[in-house]
C-alpha positions in Angstrom: -37.1 -35.1 7.9 -36.6 -33.2 11.3 -38.7 -30.2 11.6 -38.2 -26.8 12.7 -37.1 -26.3 16.4 -38.2 -23.2 18.0 -35.4 -22.2 19.8 -35.8 -22.2 24.1 -34.8 -19.8 26.0 -31.4 -21.6 27.1 -30.7 -21.7 23.9 -30.9 -18.2 23.1 -28.9 -17.7 26.7 -26.3 -19.8 25.1 -26.1 -18.6 21.0 -25.5 -15.1 23.0 -23.5 -15.9 25.5 -20.7 -17.6 22.4 -21.7 -14.6 20.8 -20.2 -12.3 23.7 -17.1 -14.8 23.8 -16.3 -14.5 20.6 -16.2 -10.6 20.3 -14.1 -10.6 23.3 -11.7 -13.6 21.7 -11.6 -10.7 18.9 -10.6 -7.9 20.8 -7.5 -9.9 22.9 -6.3 -10.8 19.9 -5.7 -7.8 18.0 -2.0 -6.6 19.0 -1.5 -3.9 21.2 -1.1 -0.4 19.8 2.1 0.6 18.9 3.2 4.3 21.0 5.4 5.2 18.2 2.7 4.7 15.5 0.3 6.2 17.7 2.8 9.5 18.1 2.9 9.5 14.5 -0.5 9.7 13.3 -0.9 12.3 16.0 1.7 14.5 14.9 -0.2 14.0 11.2 -3.7 15.0 12.2 -2.2 17.9 14.0 0.1 19.2 10.9 -3.0 18.8 8.9 -5.1 20.6 11.1 -2.2 23.6 11.3 -2.3 23.4 7.9 -6.6 23.8 7.5 -6.2 27.1 10.1 -3.4 28.4 8.0 -5.9 28.6 4.7 -8.5 29.4 7.0 -6.9 32.6 7.6 -5.0 33.2 4.4 -8.5 33.3 3.1 -9.7 35.2 6.0 -7.0 37.7 5.0 -7.5 37.9 1.3 -11.3 38.5 2.1 -10.6 41.5 4.4 -8.3 43.0 1.8 -10.5 42.5 -0.9 -13.6 44.2 0.9 -10.8 47.0 1.9 -9.7 47.5 -1.8 -14.1 47.7 -2.6 -14.3 50.1 -0.2 -11.4 52.2 -1.0 -12.0 52.1 -4.9 -15.9 53.1 -4.2 -14.3 56.4 -2.6 -12.1 57.2 -5.1 -15.3 56.7 -7.6 -17.1 59.2 -5.5 -14.2 61.3 -5.0 -13.7 60.9 -9.1 -17.4 61.9 -9.6 -17.6 64.5 -7.2 -14.3 66.7 -9.0 -16.4 65.5 -12.1 -19.6 67.4 -11.4 -19.6 71.3 -12.1 -18.9 73.6 -9.4 -21.9 75.0 -7.5 -21.6 78.9 -7.5 -22.6 81.2 -4.8 -25.1 83.4 -5.2 -22.5 86.3 -5.5 -20.4 84.4 -8.3 -23.9 83.8 -10.6 -24.8 87.5 -10.1 -20.8 88.5 -11.2 -21.5 86.1 -14.2 -25.2 87.9 -15.2 -23.6 91.0 -15.1 -20.2 90.1 -17.5 -22.8 88.8 -19.9 -25.3 92.0 -19.4 -22.4 94.4 -20.1 -21.0 92.5 -23.1 -24.3 92.4 -24.6 -24.4 96.3 -23.9 -20.9 96.4 -25.3 -22.1 94.3 -28.4 -25.2 97.4 -29.0 -22.5 100.0 -29.1 
């Protein structure tokens, strides 16, 4: 029974050369690319990218519209809160109301 023989330098060089030739033969045996098929694939990829860009733009627009709607709703809520808050009376109005209450009290006592 023959034992394992360590490959020498020449054996390794020959194996590498055979592997290189095999890879080149495989590459040469491939059929050439069909230009129409390549053009079709490129067009399909461009259409896919255009659809993705359109979707991205639409999403950005929707987000911007949602943000503007939220800002508008906040503004309207603030305006409604301001309108619902009782009006601050000026010093003259406060004095007039106080005087009216005083006069009403005096009239009730008479």
